[in-house]
N, C-alpha and C positions, 0 to 999 in steps of 0.2 A: 413543848409549847413555848411560843415566843411571848415574852413578857413585855409590857409597855414600859419604856424608860421612865424613871421617876422624875419629879420636878427638881430642878437645881435648888440646893439649899440657899438660904439667905446668907450674906456675909456676916462674920462674927468678929471682925477686926483682928484676925489672926496675924496679919502683916502690917498692922497700923504702925506708921512711922518708918517703915522700911522702904528702901529703894531697890527695885527689881529690874534687871535687864533680861529681856527675852529675845532670842534669835528666832528667825523664821516665824515672825509674829503676825504677818499680814495674811489675809485670806480667810479660810473657814475651818482650818484644821485645829490640831492640838495647840499650836502656838498662840493662835488667836484666842482660844478658850482659856489658856493660861493667863493671858493679859487681862481678860475680863474678870477672871476669878481673883487675880491679885488686886485689881482695882476694887472689886467688891469687898475684899478683905482689908482695905484701907491703905494699900501701898501706893507709892509713886512709881511709875513704870516707864522705862526706856524701851521702846519697841524698835526692832530692826528686821530687815529682810533684804534679800538680794534683788528683789523686784521693786525698783524705785516707784513706779507708778502705783502699784498695788499698795505699797507702804504708805505713800502719800494719801491715798484714799482712806486707808485704815486710820491714819493719824487724824485726818480731818473729822472723821466720824467720832472717834474717841474724844478728841479735844472739844468737840461740840458738847459732849456729855460730861466730861471730867476736867476740862480746862487745862491748867498748867501742870496737873498731875501726870500728864502724858507728854513725853518727848520722843522724837524719832530720829534715826540716822540709818541710811542704807549701809549694808555691810555684806560683802561676799566672804564667807568664812574660809574660803580657800586662799585668801590673800591676807598675809600676816599684818600688813600695814593697815588694812581696813579694820581688822579685829582690834588692833591697838587703838585706832582712832575712835571706835565705838565705845570702848571702856573709858578712854580719856574724855570723850565728849559727854558721856553720862555723868562723870565726876564733875566736869565743869558746870553742867546744868543743875544737878541736884546737890553737889557738894561732896558726894561720896556714893558708893554702892554698897548694898548689903547682901544681895542675892543675884546670881546669874543662872538663868535657865537655858541650857543648851539644847535647843529643839531642832536646829537645822539638820537635815538629812536628805539623802537621795536614794531612791530605790530603782526598781527595774526588774524585768524578768528575762532570764536567759540561761539556757543550759550551759554547764561548764564546757560541753563539747563545742558550743557555738560562741561562747563569750570571748570578746577580744580584750587585748591588754587595755585598750582605751576605756571600754566599759567597766572593767575591773577597777582601774585606777581612778576613774571619775567618781564612782560610788565610794571608794575608800577615802578619797581626798575630801569630799564633802562630809561624809557621815562620821568617819573616825578622825582623820587629820583635822577637820574643822572643829570637832569637839575638843580635841587636844589644844588647838590654838586658842580657842575661847577659854578653856579651863585654865591654861597657863596664864593668859592675860588677866583673867579674873582673880586668880589666886595671888599673883604678884601684887595687884592693887589691894586686895583684902589684907594680905600680910603687912603691906606698907601702912595701911590704916590702923592696924593694931587693935581692932575691936571685933574680931570674930567674923562671922558671915557664913554663907552657904552657897554651894554650887549644886544644881540638880540637872542631871543629864537624862536625855530621852533615849533609852535603849529599845529593846524589843524582845519578845519571847523567842524570836528567831535566833537570838544569841545563845539559846539553849536547845531549840528544837529544829528539826530538819524540815525543809519545804523545797520541792523541786523548783529549779530556776532562780533560787535566791542565794547562791553561794557567796556572791560579792556582798550583798546586803547583810546576810547572816554573819559573815566574817567580820564586817565592820561593826555590827552591833555587839558581837562577842568582845571585840576590842574595846568598845565603849565601856562594857562592864568591867573588864580588867583594868582599864585606865581609871575608872571610878574608884575601884578598891585600892589601887596603889597610890593615887593622888591623895586619897583620904588620909593615908598614913604619913604622907609627906608634910601635911599641914595640920595634923592633929594637935601638935604642941602649940600651935597658934590659935587654937579654939575654933578652927574653921571646919565645917562639915562638908563632905562631898558624897552625894548619894545619887541614885538613878531610879527611874521607873522603867518597867518593861511591859508595855501594853501588848495585848494579843491582837485585838482588832478594834479599831475606832472608826466609826462611820463618818465620812465627810465627802463632799462633792469631788474633791481632787482624787481621792482614792478610787472613786467610781470611774474616773476617766482613765486610769492606768491599770485597772484590774477588771477582769471579766465578771459579769453578773453571776455566772455559774460558780466561779471560785469564791466570790464573796458570800454567796448563799451557803456553799459548803462549809466555809470557815465559821459563819454565824451559827450554823447547825451544830457545830462542835462545842459551842459555848453552853454552859449550864443554864443560862437565862434565855437561850435560843435567839440571841440578838448580839449585834456588835455593841461595844461601849459607845456612849455619846462622848464627844471630845471633852465636855465639861467634867465627865466622870474621871477621866485621866488627869485633867487640870486640877481637880480637887485634891488628888493625892500629891501632885507636885507642890501645891500650895502648903499642904501639911508638912512635907519634907523641907520646904523653905522656911517654915515657921519655928518659933521657939518650942512648940509642942514636940518637935523631933530632936530636942537638944542632945539626946544620948544616942542618936542614930548617925553613924558615919560608915562609909565603905559598903553600904548595903544597896542591893538591887531589889526593888519592890515590884513584884509582878502584879500588874493591873489587868487581871484576867479572870474569867469564870470558866475557862476551858478545862474540861476533864480529860483524863488520858484516853 
């Protein structure tokens, strides 16, 4: 039986006083939900996206509601200089950063039999290499600040599970998981935490545009609650990992899923 999604909980100041940077933050997906959850939890937030017009619209809407607590800068995570400029810009505006949420990713559907080198490389460059570039820039800044901090990466259950047509995306997300675990050990002595979430299925309009209704219905039917997660339900777990409530968690990948075997 399909259950009705619950109402999003009120903010509890989990991130009060923290500066959070979120990539792929415009639009209606997980990134946008993360921004709103972080703001609800008292954070100041730097939002970024590769789509400048969509980012500008998101910034205008959020700034109208939250004022100077929101700052934005366009960033293509496949370009190292833009990644560096995003982190540097956030530091200039807010004075520091405390958390970076790496949400940028690119999917697609293609059998290995038909997949081109270009398709493979593009998904890997955005989803895995982009997460690496942003993680590296974030950790360098956090180490330099000398006051701890956290990185939260957006992986996927496809890093563990097989699904036809998803070899490039699954390989990239498995790489994000491995990157998360290794990076966590690289900076543990600095008091910096690196974790990831692995959602199974989060419903938002963009997903519906790139996936068939039949596949979405099938995937939702495999979930214990009989429905996809709402983006805010994933965002809430990301906010927890970004907060001091997760002070002893590092190198972990948390599955945000109700899917049964």
